[in-house]
C-alpha positions as CSV (number, residue, x, y, z in Angstrom):
1,M,-0.1,0.0,0.0
2,K,1.3,3.4,-0.9
3,F,2.3,5.9,1.7
4,E,-0.4,8.3,0.7
5,S,-3.1,6.0,0.8
6,L,-2.3,5.0,4.2
7,M,-2.2,8.4,5.3
8,L,-5.4,9.0,3.7
9,K,-7.1,6.2,5.5
10,G,-5.6,7.1,8.8
11,L,-6.9,10.6,8.4
12,F,-10.3,9.3,7.6
13,A,-10.4,7.3,10.4
14,A,-9.2,10.1,12.8
15,C,-12.1,12.3,11.4
16,L,-14.6,9.6,11.5
17,L,-13.6,9.1,15.5
18,V,-14.0,12.9,16.3
19,C,-17.2,13.1,14.4
20,A,-18.7,10.1,16.2
21,L,-17.1,11.5,19.4
22,T,-18.9,15.2,18.8
23,M,-22.3,13.6,18.0
24,G,-22.3,11.3,21.1
25,S,-21.4,14.2,23.3
26,M,-24.3,16.2,21.9
27,V,-26.9,13.4,21.8
28,F,-26.0,12.1,25.2
29,A,-25.5,15.5,27.1
30,K,-27.7,16.7,29.7
31,A,-29.9,19.7,29.1
32,P,-29.5,22.6,31.6
33,S,-32.3,23.2,34.0
34,S,-34.4,26.5,33.6
35,A,-32.9,27.8,36.6
36,Q,-29.4,27.3,35.4
37,V,-30.4,29.0,32.0
38,I,-31.8,31.9,33.7
39,A,-28.8,32.4,36.2
40,H,-26.6,32.2,33.1
41,A,-28.5,34.8,31.1
42,A,-29.3,37.2,34.0
43,P,-25.9,39.3,34.1
44,A,-25.8,39.4,30.4
45,A,-29.5,40.9,30.4
46,A,-28.6,43.3,33.4
47,A,-25.7,44.6,31.3
48,T,-27.6,45.2,28.3
49,L,-30.3,47.1,30.0
50,S,-27.8,49.4,32.2
51,G,-26.2,50.7,29.4
């Protein structure tokens, strides 16, 4: 097998692994509770309203 073909197959495998891990983390991530979302958004809203 040529070196270039081996490198392309390795790159494909690495990209496939990264995509699978990213999709898995998005699918199995817990959604934040409403209280956490409000607490996170409150400082930004206050900064926007004050000036």
